SESEBA-954461 format. One line per 5 residues: number of its first residue (from 1); their letters; for each residue x, y, z of N, C-alpha, C, CB. Coordinates in pm, whole numbers, plus 50000, padded with zeros to 5 digits. Glycine has a CB too. Example, Ala and Ser with C-alpha at 12.3 -4.5 7.8 and 13.67 -1.06 7.14 Angstrom:
// SESEBA-954461
1	AS	51319,49431,50780,51230,49550,50780,51320,49670,50780,51131,49553,50905 | 51285,49775,50708,51367,49894,50714,51290,50003,50787,51408,49940,50572
***
This chain:
// SESEBA-954461
1	MNSQF	45328,23780,52564,45409,23693,52563,45395,23580,52460,45412,23656,52679 | 45457,23580,52306,45421,23543,52215,45537,23370,52144,45415,23692,52141 | 45618,23378,52279,45761,23315,52255,45639,23130,52218,45920,23331,52460 | 45711,23095,52148,45687,22896,52151,45673,22871,52285,45836,22779,52094 | 45539,22771,52303,45580,22679,52390,45565,22521,52327,45496,22705,52520
6	QVTVL	45620,22451,52414,45609,22318,52374,45512,22216,52448,45735,22271,52380 | 45398,22221,52450,45283,22180,52543,45198,22067,52468,45186,22315,52581 | 45235,21951,52641,45187,21828,52620,45048,21807,52760,45337,21714,52626 | 44913,21776,52638,44865,21755,52667,44805,21565,52698,44842,21847,52623 | 44815,21574,52875,44803,21428,52888,44625,21424,52899,44902,21360,53040
11	GGGAW	44561,21347,52855,44385,21295,52838,44353,21364,52686,44250,21382,52989 | 44316,21236,52615,44275,21279,52442,44088,21288,52441,44344,21108,52299 | 44088,21358,52557,43882,21329,52553,43865,21503,52530,43767,21246,52774 | 43698,21488,52616,43669,21604,52511,43711,21783,52573,43477,21587,52478 | 43760,21762,52699,43805,21897,52746,43962,21865,52735,43746,21945,52910
16	GTALA	44054,21740,52740,44166,21804,52652,44229,21819,52535,44231,21788,52678 | 44104,21745,52474,44034,21848,52298,44050,21968,52331,43843,21844,52238 | 44020,22035,52329,43967,22148,52345,44067,22237,52408,43849,22136,52415 | 44143,22198,52465,44221,22285,52512,44366,22285,52470,44209,22276,52634 | 44388,22130,52399,44501,22140,52306,44455,22268,52149,44531,21948,52252
21	VAVQR	44329,22230,52087,44236,22290,52023,44335,22501,52096,44028,22206,52097 | 44307,22507,52175,44304,22605,52219,44436,22714,52235,44250,22568,52312 | 44502,22623,52233,44606,22634,52324,44728,22643,52167,44615,22476,52462 | 44691,22557,52087,44692,22550,51972,44726,22714,51953,44563,22480,51915 | 44535,22702,51893,44534,22836,51829,44614,23020,51895,44370,22841,51821
26	AGHAV	44669,22954,51994,44781,23100,52077,44898,23066,52042,44795,23122,52263 | 44925,22958,51904,45050,22995,51885,45154,22874,51914,45071,23114,51968 | 45116,22771,52030,45218,22696,52077,45228,22527,51949,45168,22665,52270 | 45337,22513,51997,45299,22356,51983,45314,22268,52064,45352,22297,51900 | 45146,22177,51984,45057,22081,52114,45094,21939,52067,44853,22100,52119
31	RVWAR	45069,21838,52183,45099,21681,52143,45009,21673,52285,45297,21599,52127 | 44946,21579,52193,44834,21462,52293,44865,21364,52344,44730,21398,52236 | 44813,21301,52462,44888,21128,52491,44693,21099,52532,45071,21096,52694 | 44688,21001,52495,44602,20905,52479,44614,20788,52501,44569,20905,52392 | 44488,20738,52509,44560,20564,52564,44484,20503,52437,44494,20469,52767
36	DPLTV	44359,20584,52347,44255,20467,52251,44338,20540,52165,44052,20458,52231 | 44397,20458,52109,44489,20433,51928,44357,20490,51812,44536,20187,51877 | 44224,20490,51863,44158,20562,51791,44138,20717,51778,44071,20515,51809 | 44172,20721,51903,44147,20883,51969,44252,20940,51923,44143,20910,52139 | 44372,20905,51882,44495,20910,51839,44500,20984,51697,44548,20772,51839
41	ASLSY	44433,20869,51650,44367,20865,51412,44317,20962,51419,44222,20737,51312 | 44210,20962,51491,44146,21124,51491,44181,21239,51521,44063,21143,51551 | 44238,21266,51609,44339,21397,51668,44424,21372,51501,44469,21357,51871 | 44506,21328,51466,44626,21391,51375,44514,21411,51204,44805,21236,51362 | 44362,21437,51276,44305,21462,51100,44207,21552,51114,44230,21321,51008
46	GENPR	44194,21628,51287,44169,21739,51323,44041,21697,51364,44190,21846,51233 | 43989,21567,51416,43842,21556,51477,43874,21419,51587,43700,21518,51334 | 43770,21445,51696,43738,21374,51785,43605,21296,51829,43769,21437,51852 | 43546,21284,51699,43480,21205,51717,43410,21116,51845,43530,21168,51657 | 43443,21036,51905,43385,20999,52040,43315,21111,52118,43494,20947,52126
51	YLKDL	43406,21222,52121,43399,21278,52245,43308,21453,52178,43594,21283,52331 | 43386,21460,52043,43309,21591,51986,43239,21575,51895,43378,21692,51942 | 43129,21522,51883,43112,21458,51753,43118,21572,51683,42986,21370,51727 | 43105,21569,51561,43065,21680,51422,43162,21798,51425,42891,21758,51432 | 43240,21825,51503,43332,21912,51521,43458,21854,51442,43350,21938,51668
56	RFAAI	43525,21998,51381,43655,22018,51283,43757,22144,51300,43601,22032,51134 | 43857,22044,51346,43964,22163,51409,44133,22128,51347,43964,22149,51617 | 44206,22195,51334,44368,22127,51236,44396,22052,51348,44532,22250,51180 | 44440,21992,51218,44561,21856,51264,44613,21832,51406,44708,21878,51189 | 44622,21789,51508,44661,21766,51682,44788,21662,51676,44509,21679,51789
61	EAGTD	44937,21712,51699,45019,21553,51712,44974,21490,51754,45123,21521,51769 | 44991,21359,51802,44936,21280,51922,44976,21131,51896,44768,21295,51937 | 45007,21085,51990,44987,20931,52060,45032,20879,52163,45022,20841,51999 | 44961,20708,52170,45019,20664,52235,45155,20672,52322,45005,20613,52187 | 45223,20699,52289,45379,20693,52355,45369,20799,52511,45518,20776,52212
66	AALML	45353,20775,52608,45327,20911,52684,45525,20982,52686,45236,20861,52894 | 45598,20922,52681,45774,20912,52745,45788,21016,52555,45895,20651,52776 | 45745,20970,52494,45790,21043,52357,45648,21131,52310,45843,20911,52221 | 45568,21196,52410,45439,21304,52413,45506,21363,52490,45283,21275,52459 | 45598,21334,52564,45637,21461,52706,45832,21472,52689,45577,21362,52936
71	KGADC	45847,21424,52542,45950,21427,52540,45997,21631,52522,45982,21308,52427 | 45997,21667,52582,46063,21811,52527,46005,21914,52547,46083,21826,52396 | 45855,21849,52634,45780,21966,52705,45824,22105,52757,45734,21916,52808 | 45791,22259,52769,45737,22293,52831,45658,22386,52970,45755,22245,52805 | 45567,22286,52960,45463,22310,52963,45366,22145,52931,45459,22434,52869
76	VLLAV	45344,22099,53067,45204,21969,53098,45061,22000,53146,45244,21866,53225 | 44943,21960,53063,44819,21983,53083,44771,21860,53095,44758,22059,52992 | 44706,21834,53237,44724,21764,53263,44481,21742,53328,44889,21781,53343 | 44494,21685,53208,44337,21626,53212,44291,21533,53186,44262,21666,53159 | 44366,21437,53238,44288,21296,53276,44193,21316,53397,44400,21171,53319
81	PAQSL	44082,21216,53381,43986,21250,53466,44019,21233,53638,43871,21165,53419 | 44001,21337,53707,44040,21372,53860,44060,21172,53968,43851,21507,53940 | 43947,21145,53938,43974,21003,53950,44070,20901,53913,43900,20964,53915 | 44154,20938,53817,44227,20889,53724,44365,20920,53771,44190,20939,53593 | 44418,21084,53799,44532,21152,53811,44628,21027,53870,44512,21291,53908
86	RETLA	44561,20986,53966,44726,20955,54086,44685,20838,53985,44741,20933,54329 | 44672,20710,53922,44692,20620,53853,44802,20714,53710,44531,20545,53823 | 44789,20742,53675,44856,20848,53589,44955,20880,53581,44830,20938,53593 | 44992,20952,53714,45121,20985,53775,45156,20874,53815,45128,21082,53880 | 45113,20753,53876,45235,20702,53950,45307,20616,53768,45176,20560,54131
91	MLAST	45166,20614,53735,45241,20553,53505,45394,20606,53517,45133,20701,53289 | 45412,20789,53486,45405,20883,53419,45523,20886,53434,45328,20980,53437 | 45466,20896,53596,45624,20977,53716,45782,21033,53652,45698,20825,53842 | 45844,20908,53618,45919,20923,53580,46026,20937,53427,45913,20880,53644 | 45932,20989,53370,45899,21022,53235,45920,21177,53251,45744,20970,53184
96	FPRDV	45829,21246,53360,45804,21387,53338,45908,21419,53280,45777,21471,53448 | 45890,21507,53263,46018,21635,53195,45973,21723,53379,45944,21779,52955 | 46169,21745,53413,46150,21813,53518,46131,21906,53485,46219,21817,53598 | 46133,22008,53598,46094,22145,53592,46003,22246,53577,46129,22169,53548 | 45905,22151,53498,45808,22218,53384,45651,22177,53430,45847,22148,53208
101	PAVLC	45571,22335,53432,45467,22352,53495,45378,22197,53468,45402,22494,53442 | 45324,22172,53572,45183,22066,53538,45090,22140,53634,45197,21868,53585 | 44965,22216,53454,44844,22278,53512,44725,22176,53497,44811,22418,53438 | 44653,22160,53630,44556,22009,53640,44428,22140,53620,44560,21870,53844 | 44398,22048,53514,44250,22077,53436,44154,21992,53443,44255,22091,53299
106	AKGIE	44139,21902,53506,44037,21869,53585,43972,21897,53700,44048,21797,53596 | 43871,21840,53748,43796,21882,53873,43745,21844,53913,43742,21946,53892 | 43782,21787,54064,43729,21677,54142,43846,21717,54288,43746,21495,54044 | 43799,21611,54363,43884,21536,54470,43872,21418,54460,43860,21560,54601 | 44006,21339,54528,44024,21235,54501,43897,21209,54590,44161,21179,54518
111	SSTGT	43815,21114,54562,43706,21023,54604,43734,20912,54730,43668,20943,54474 | 43849,20852,54718,43894,20735,54830,43969,20807,54989,44035,20622,54738 | 44051,20932,54941,44138,21029,55025,44044,21082,55093,44227,21136,54956 | 44021,21239,55004,43969,21339,55018,44081,21452,55023,43887,21324,55123 | 44164,21390,54856,44305,21467,54840,44226,21554,54725,44471,21363,54787
116	LLSQI	44324,21680,54741,44310,21781,54630,44393,21709,54542,44355,21938,54659 | 44363,21751,54398,44460,21693,54287,44619,21755,54308,44397,21741,54125 | 44579,21878,54363,44755,21948,54326,44853,21867,54432,44776,22161,54371 | 44789,21806,54568,44870,21729,54612,44917,21665,54551,44846,21678,54679 | 44806,21555,54485,44815,21468,54479,44963,21455,54339,44669,21424,54476
121	VAEYL	44995,21548,54324,45041,21575,54273,45157,21621,54262,44992,21597,54256 | 45207,21680,54380,45301,21756,54484,45373,21597,54549,45190,21878,54626 | 45299,21514,54539,45315,21359,54539,45392,21333,54463,45213,21279,54514 | 45388,21249,54375,45414,21191,54254,45544,21280,54217,45282,21196,54147 | 45559,21447,54214,45611,21568,54124,45684,21626,54214,45507,21670,54059
126	PDTPI	45713,21592,54282,45751,21682,54455,45876,21859,54409,45909,21502,54604 | 45942,21837,54249,45954,21943,54242,45900,21982,54120,46064,21972,54269 | 45793,21970,54124,45693,22071,53955,45656,22143,53957,45583,22053,53878 | 45663,22296,53910,45549,22312,54008,45421,22312,53916,45563,22455,54102 | 45279,22318,54005,45175,22335,54031,45078,22463,53920,45198,22357,54173
131	AALSG	45036,22419,53915,44881,22515,53850,44759,22397,53796,44933,22635,53667 | 44674,22543,53845,44544,22485,53763,44450,22532,53669,44467,22453,53834 | 44388,22524,53572,44317,22559,53533,44171,22586,53553,44346,22523,53481 | 44077,22688,53555,43930,22650,53596,43887,22771,53582,43896,22585,53740 | 43737,22766,53543,43649,22857,53516,43511,22789,53456,43715,22955,53424
136	PSFAV	43394,22854,53407,43337,22843,53333,43344,22859,53177,43284,22882,53381 | 43308,22664,53132,43356,22641,52991,43328,22497,52909,43507,22659,53000 | 43346,22523,52855,43201,22403,52750,43325,22343,52646,43016,22531,52609 | 43336,22244,52683,43416,22181,52546,43418,22210,52381,43379,22054,52543 | 43296,22197,52389,43229,22217,52287,43262,22406,52261,43064,22157,52320
141	DLVRD	43230,22435,52322,43176,22642,52325,43415,22650,52239,43121,22778,52664 | 43460,22585,52372,43615,22639,52357,43659,22622,52185,43737,22527,52472 | 43657,22511,52164,43685,22428,52040,43623,22518,51887,43597,22262,52068 | 43495,22575,51930,43436,22676,51793,43442,22784,51826,43293,22670,51738 | 43557,22817,51905,43631,22925,51975,43491,23030,51988,43782,22992,51875
146	LPTAV	43431,23048,52054,43385,23085,52154,43381,23162,52254,43385,23039,52175 | 43330,23293,52301,43449,23345,52374,43495,23288,52504,43429,23478,52399 | 43519,23298,52600,43560,23182,52655,43613,23263,52805,43682,23091,52550 | 43605,23278,52955,43672,23360,53013,43735,23236,53099,43592,23486,53079 | 43870,23186,53177,43872,23139,53254,44012,23175,53377,43847,23032,53193
151	VVAAE	44064,23057,53467,44122,23178,53564,44258,23055,53559,44015,23234,53759 | 44349,23115,53610,44469,23004,53590,44555,23085,53713,44561,22994,53401 | 44532,22938,53808,44577,23005,53931,44714,22859,53909,44432,23017,54104 | 44804,22912,54001,44962,22887,54075,44979,22995,54235,45113,22954,53928 | 45049,22897,54306,45088,22984,54460,45220,23088,54400,45163,22844,54623
156	SETLA	45313,23072,54281,45371,23159,54230,45322,23263,54190,45419,23125,54162 | 45295,23398,54173,45209,23501,54118,45280,23518,53989,45193,23637,54206 | 45394,23487,53949,45475,23527,53850,45462,23415,53718,45623,23542,53915 | 45405,23267,53801,45368,23155,53736,45254,23203,53662,45342,23040,53823 | 45195,23201,53746,45042,23232,53732,45000,23287,53580,45001,23353,53847
161	GALAA	45063,23415,53603,45069,23504,53490,45107,23477,53377,45129,23591,53509 | 45190,23428,53378,45311,23400,53278,45216,23279,53182,45486,23327,53373 | 45140,23164,53289,45034,23104,53158,44968,23141,53134,44972,23015,53141 | 44870,23209,53202,44746,23289,53148,44813,23350,53065,44659,23383,53237 | 44881,23433,52989,44954,23545,52925,44970,23434,52793,45115,23618,53017
166	RFSNG	45068,23314,52843,45070,23217,52716,44999,23157,52647,45115,23140,52721 | 44888,23130,52736,44713,23047,52716,44614,23150,52592,44595,23060,52925 | 44643,23254,52662,44515,23332,52594,44580,23358,52438,44467,23506,52688 | 44353,23391,52386,44433,23436,52227,44245,23460,52196,44565,23260,52094 | 44244,23569,52112,44170,23583,52019,44040,23571,52245,44186,23431,51828
171	NFRCY	43954,23459,52154,43807,23428,52253,43801,23397,52316,43721,23377,52250 | 44016,23360,52374,43985,23260,52532,44103,23337,52592,44008,23043,52533 | 43989,23369,52733,44143,23473,52794,44147,23402,52894,44142,23658,52840 | 44220,23411,52944,44280,23361,53103,44281,23475,53196,44447,23302,53102 | 44221,23513,53349,44293,23549,53423,44406,23529,53523,44242,23574,53444
176	SSTDL	44456,23523,53610,44533,23468,53665,44484,23476,53767,44638,23494,53654 | 44570,23386,53914,44537,23379,54042,44642,23330,54125,44428,23307,54055 | 44695,23358,54259,44789,23273,54335,44654,23164,54455,44928,23409,54440 | 44539,23173,54391,44484,23113,54511,44421,23010,54474,44402,23191,54589 | 44569,22903,54423,44494,22731,54406,44420,22642,54487,44581,22638,54387
181	TGVEL	44428,22629,54601,44340,22618,54620,44161,22685,54668,44398,22571,54651 | 44176,22781,54640,43999,22820,54612,43964,22797,54467,43954,22998,54641 | 44094,22771,54404,44007,22771,54235,44005,22630,54205,44097,22861,54085 | 44056,22498,54273,44072,22399,54303,43866,22355,54364,44220,22408,54409 | 43881,22374,54455,43744,22409,54569,43645,22437,54446,43762,22576,54703
186	GGALK	43661,22536,54454,43538,22591,54332,43496,22458,54202,43626,22756,54224 | 43620,22447,54104,43580,22336,53988,43547,22189,54090,43742,22307,53854 | 43578,22152,54212,43546,22074,54245,43379,22008,54261,43614,22095,54317 | 43337,22124,54326,43226,22126,54418,43110,22164,54394,43245,22184,54507 | 43168,22252,54274,43007,22338,54162,42958,22171,54084,43090,22518,53959
191	NVFAI	43030,22078,54086,42989,21966,54024,42862,21863,54169,43167,21879,53970 | 42869,21887,54239,42800,21869,54328,42660,21995,54316,42900,21868,54449 | 42663,22037,54318,42570,22155,54271,42479,22110,54167,42651,22279,54214 | 42565,22123,54081,42524,22118,53972,42448,22022,53958,42603,22122,53896 | 42452,21852,54037,42380,21723,54031,42258,21745,54099,42455,21606,54093
196	AAGAV	42283,21842,54203,42121,21894,54265,42067,21956,54164,42113,22005,54398 | 42103,22050,54121,42046,22152,53995,41934,22054,53904,42199,22211,53874 | 41996,21963,53877,41944,21943,53753,41852,21852,53850,42041,21884,53612 | 41923,21801,53946,41750,21701,53991,41656,21729,54078,41759,21567,54053 | 41695,21870,54121,41540,21973,54071,41493,21963,53964,41545,22121,54064
201	AGAGL	41570,22024,53873,41502,22044,53751,41432,21900,53665,41614,22119,53663 | 41480,21842,53702,41420,21665,53636,41306,21599,53708,41549,21530,53655 | 41301,21668,53859,41185,21622,53938,41121,21679,53905,41171,21615,54057 | 41084,21818,53857,40957,21941,53827,40905,22048,53906,40838,21884,53808 | 41017,22059,54016,41009,22168,54094,41016,22285,54083,41060,22165,54153
206	GASAQ	41038,22319,53938,41029,22456,53900,41153,22588,53922,40910,22489,53973 | 41128,22627,53818,41273,22730,53852,41276,22778,53975,41288,22866,53765 | 41192,22822,54061,41262,22935,54164,41326,22813,54285,41113,23076,54248 | 41256,22621,54304,41371,22597,54351,41471,22523,54307,41355,22566,54436 | 41527,22560,54205,41644,22560,54140,41735,22704,54188,41607,22549,53979
211	AAMVT	41646,22798,54166,41766,22916,54206,41814,22897,54335,41715,23071,54206 | 41676,22912,54451,41721,22889,54538,41787,22712,54583,41628,22951,54601 | 41850,22627,54496,41918,22484,54576,42021,22604,54493,41887,22256,54532 | 42056,22632,54375,42213,22726,54347,42278,22816,54425,42209,22813,54243 | 42179,22918,54476,42230,23047,54590,42281,22942,54727,42060,23184,54650
216	RGFVE	42193,22839,54793,42215,22741,54898,42337,22742,54849,42134,22604,54915 | 42392,22615,54737,42454,22583,54694,42550,22628,54747,42435,22584,54606 | 42591,22760,54654,42737,22878,54673,42779,22927,54800,42716,23022,54601 | 42665,22955,54859,42687,22935,55022,42725,22828,55128,42590,22959,55067 | 42699,22701,55068,42824,22531,55081,42882,22595,55057,42844,22377,54998
221	LRRIG	42961,22635,54950,43088,22605,54860,43192,22753,54963,43044,22638,54626 | 43111,22827,54973,43212,22952,55069,43205,22899,55203,43145,23135,55078 | 43169,22838,55245,43202,22803,55441,43328,22679,55390,42999,22697,55579 | 43276,22624,55273,43385,22499,55322,43529,22569,55266,43349,22312,55231 | 43515,22663,55155,43614,22740,55122,43720,22821,55228,43550,22820,55046
226	DAFGA	43656,22867,55212,43655,22922,55446,43783,22854,55549,43461,22815,55564 | 43713,22736,55535,43756,22631,55620,43899,22614,55575,43668,22498,55610 | 43891,22563,55416,44056,22553,55364,44123,22658,55310,44078,22458,55258 | 44052,22797,55376,44163,22900,55380,44177,22998,55259,44294,22828,55392 | 44049,22916,55203,44037,22965,55039,44001,23172,54989,43865,22849,54976
231	MPETL	44032,23270,54932,44013,23369,54926,43845,23407,54867,44126,23405,54861 | 43756,23451,54921,43671,23478,54927,43581,23562,54773,43698,23528,55042 | 43725,23657,54750,43721,23667,54567,43769,23577,54467,43795,23774,54519 | 43766,23480,54553,43824,23365,54460,43695,23267,54408,43944,23266,54555 | 43585,23250,54509,43481,23226,54544,43353,23244,54482,43486,23268,54627
236	MGLSG	43397,23408,54434,43316,23528,54376,43352,23477,54219,43376,23709,54429 | 43443,23483,54190,43439,23507,54064,43488,23410,53952,43497,23612,54056 | 43520,23300,53852,43534,23247,53749,43472,23087,53788,43682,23269,53702 | 43627,23054,53875,43647,22917,53919,43582,22883,54033,43776,22888,53938 | 43464,23008,54049,43337,22986,54147,43178,22982,54070,43339,23125,54261
241	LGDLL	43159,23081,54199,43043,23111,54117,42999,23136,53931,43022,23218,54180 | 43097,23186,53879,43122,23162,53731,43092,23026,53649,43258,23183,53716 | 43182,22902,53731,43136,22802,53698,43019,22773,53772,43222,22718,53700 | 42997,22791,53889,42863,22724,53940,42777,22749,53878,42816,22745,54056 | 42695,22889,53785,42643,22974,53713,42666,22878,53592,42701,23120,53721
246	LTCGS	42700,22836,53499,42738,22768,53437,42643,22613,53462,42876,22785,53460 | 42736,22524,53535,42663,22402,53500,42557,22368,53523,42702,22321,53528 | 42512,22468,53669,42386,22430,53698,42247,22471,53642,42384,22450,53804 | 42267,22549,53517,42222,22609,53431,42160,22525,53294,42320,22695,53412 | 42234,22457,53219,42288,22393,53127,42287,22264,53128,42388,22426,53116
251	AQSRN	42214,22180,53037,42177,22043,53032,42304,21974,52914,41995,22031,52976 | 42438,22097,52854,42558,22112,52806,42618,22000,52951,42612,22299,52783 | 42639,22021,53084,42671,22022,53166,42652,21838,53245,42611,22147,53205 | 42720,21766,53196,42738,21651,53197,42669,21600,53341,42881,21628,53172 | 42708,21710,53516,42674,21690,53645,42542,21700,53586,42727,21784,53768
256	FAYGH	42488,21853,53520,42285,21865,53535,42220,21777,53477,42201,21994,53466 | 42322,21713,53374,42237,21594,53332,42215,21440,53389,42279,21577,53217 | 42295,21437,53486,42296,21318,53539,42238,21324,53629,42392,21265,53560 | 42156,21498,53712,42141,21547,53804,41956,21495,53774,42213,21703,53815 | 41966,21563,53662,41826,21563,53559,41781,21471,53549,41825,21594,53431
261	ALGRG	41863,21308,53497,41846,21214,53485,41742,21176,53607,41962,21161,53465 | 41859,21136,53694,41830,21132,53882,41669,21162,53889,41934,21287,53994 | 41612,21275,53880,41595,21389,53910,41430,21311,53867,41689,21528,53835 | 41437,21241,53789,41386,21211,53626,41320,21073,53660,41531,21196,53486 | 41424,20976,53721,41447,20825,53799,41414,20756,53670,41334,20775,53951
266	EPLAG	41533,20833,53543,41559,20747,53462,41670,20670,53483,41560,20795,53360 | 41707,20528,53381,41802,20496,53413,41918,20542,53389,41797,20419,53397 | 42058,20510,53481,42214,20628,53516,42280,20561,53405,42328,20617,53703 | 42348,20388,53388,42365,20350,53383,42357,20450,53184,42333,20253,53479 | 42493,20430,53176,42556,20444,53034,42567,20577,53021,42478,20384,52912
271	LPLAE	42535,20678,53111,42507,20839,53112,42706,20867,53113,42384,20914,53304 | 42735,20966,53008,42876,21030,53050,42910,21054,53179,42895,21150,52997 | 43039,21072,53216,43106,21014,53279,43048,21195,53413,43287,20957,53192 | 42985,21157,53509,43002,21300,53612,43048,21323,53696,42930,21348,53660 | 43201,21372,53697,43299,21364,53804,43271,21455,53973,43435,21426,53723
276	GVATA	43113,21485,53952,43057,21509,54103,42961,21386,54175,42958,21649,54095 | 42956,21273,54077,42924,21166,54131,43019,21097,54233,42896,21092,54035 | 43175,21104,54187,43208,21068,54266,43275,21165,54381,43259,20986,54216 | 43277,21312,54397,43301,21383,54433,43244,21398,54541,43304,21442,54370 | 43077,21377,54530,42930,21407,54662,42985,21349,54805,42747,21291,54619
281	GIAAR	43017,21226,54821,43008,21145,54914,43142,21246,55007,43030,20966,54858 | 43284,21205,54902,43393,21282,54966,43379,21443,55057,43481,21302,54845 | 43314,21483,54998,43256,21666,55021,43211,21648,55110,43150,21755,54931 | 43098,21575,55150,42990,21565,55262,43101,21524,55412,42851,21414,55212 | 43163,21433,55422,43256,21430,55472,43372,21502,55500,43268,21371,55444
286	IARDK	43412,21562,55448,43485,21654,55462,43412,21773,55527,43540,21676,55346 | 43343,21821,55501,43224,21933,55542,43235,21816,55677,43034,21963,55418 | 43196,21720,55730,43154,21730,55853,43278,21687,55923,43028,21652,55882 | 43378,21661,55875,43499,21635,55947,43565,21784,55976,43600,21534,55857 | 43584,21891,55962,43588,22092,55937,43465,22141,55982,43597,22162,55754
291	GVSAP	43313,22028,56030,43205,22122,56137,43141,22212,56038,43289,22229,56274 | 43125,22202,55887,43107,22271,55814,42900,22287,55738,43231,22222,55733 | 42877,22297,55812,42686,22284,55762,42699,22301,55650,42556,22395,55811 | 42666,22220,55509,42674,22152,55409,42500,22052,55375,42817,22065,55446 | 42436,22071,55428,42285,21996,55373,42313,21988,55225,42122,22096,55402
296	IIASV	42285,22095,55180,42299,22000,55045,42382,21903,54965,42294,22057,54974 | 42506,21971,55034,42628,21825,54980,42547,21669,55054,42855,21853,55090 | 42549,21705,55106,42495,21566,55223,42402,21492,55167,42418,21609,55373 | 42278,21576,55133,42153,21557,55042,42146,21486,54899,42106,21684,55016 | 42328,21581,54854,42332,21489,54712,42346,21330,54729,42468,21534,54618
301	AAILD	42465,21399,54841,42537,21255,54854,42424,21086,54890,42657,21288,55006 | 42374,21098,55027,42268,21057,55044,42092,20999,54926,42268,21156,55125 | 42178,21096,54830,42065,21074,54704,42094,20990,54576,42031,21213,54643 | 42277,20983,54599,42358,20927,54476,42389,20776,54606,42538,21060,54397 | 42344,20748,54722,42308,20610,54821,42199,20539,54810,42295,20636,54956
306	GAITV	42110,20607,54742,42045,20551,54702,41931,20564,54840,42111,20434,54647 | 41985,20650,54988,41936,20645,55118,41807,20720,55114,42035,20701,55218 | 41789,20810,55031,41691,20927,55033,41647,20922,54865,41774,21092,55093 | 41506,20982,54868,41526,20995,54704,41492,21167,54666,41394,20873,54609 | 41461,21210,54610,41538,21394,54535,41387,21430,54617,41560,21450,54270
311	REAVA	41241,21416,54630,41153,21512,54663,41185,21500,54853,40977,21469,54590 | 41238,21406,54864,41289,21357,55005,41415,21432,55042,41322,21195,55008 | 41497,21403,54994,41619,21545,55031,41520,21653,55016,41778,21578,54903 | 41448,21741,54919,41414,21825,54925,41352,21900,55088,41350,21802,54824 | 41222,21842,55096,41135,21837,55204,41223,21869,55298,41060,21714,55228
316	MLLAR	41360,21731,55348,41425,21771,55465,41475,21906,55450,41530,21682,55501 | 41555,21983,55376,41619,22014,55322,41480,22220,55381,41656,21898,55158 | 41388,22171,55351,41284,22245,55386,41238,22247,55582,41167,22177,55281 | 41212,22157,55534,41281,22134,55730,41364,22175,55815,41332,22039,55768 | 41436,22241,55687,41533,22260,55881,41527,22380,55952,41721,22253,55884
321	PLRAE	41577,22414,56016,41517,22502,56162,41528,22631,56059,41640,22509,56351 | 41436,22710,56076,41439,22864,55951,41554,22971,56072,41193,22980,55914 | 41668,23066,56009,41726,23114,56084,41828,23240,55945,41797,22983,56189 | 41865,23320,56008,41884,23451,55942,41941,23375,55792,42008,23573,56039 | 41936,23468,55696,41981,23415,55555,42137,23371,55573,41963,23542,55428
326	AD	42202,23523,55668,42356,23513,55671,42445,23425,55715,42395,23592,55723 | 42411,23366,55817,42467,23260,55920,42444,23152,55846,42401,23248,56070
***
């Protein structure tokens, strides 16, 4: 599918910029809406030094006027932070183009309500087709045109396949899925486990402990996914296990880096946004409400609240009653 799309990206951060670069490479016209005039100016020159230092790319049309950037769009990528989505949609709903797909590109759960991001979009844009793009991907790799595979999910198989085909190009491969909920959950919850993995590494507890933490975290991800009706194969795929492996094993992950600083007892003020910090508490509450055993998520939430230390959390997890691995 090579007919040109007019794509608007809402959000001029690292991920929004990277997606704009990828979509433009696929042969589509791209505009980026950003709040910061300096970011807008930088994108027009093919750079974004605030978020993607020392990287250059083809110039991208950008502006602070959302109505202008949205005009004539065939597709809108929502790349604002998860906790800012409701505010952004409340502000822009009246100017949002009708009947064009809105693609969620942030990963998280609304911390104040436990609402999935797709539900927020449906609330403000009830007639808008909703999709989500997720998977193991760093913005830097995408801008550098390194091989990257993600999933585009929508309840409509036709829409998911069409968007995946349009976005794919060269080193950026998009698979399709109809499991919108599963893809959203995988992207949101892996951030919490990345904090846990980083904390274990930062505390110097060893590679064995880190591997155990990631593996048991995946068990909790599947339990919660099952409670939401997500497909098991979705959580075994790119947006679940794939994203978990990436973010739990690399200092490039802001969530892993946050956990690493936490484990080392370093100051946390001024660290880049780690979405897992906002997600941990609400994920723990969701697990409790649904009767799902999720001790790692609960431990991360307690650590972030200052109720326990990393080493205390690990000791508590190791002291849990022994059971069969599959239980």
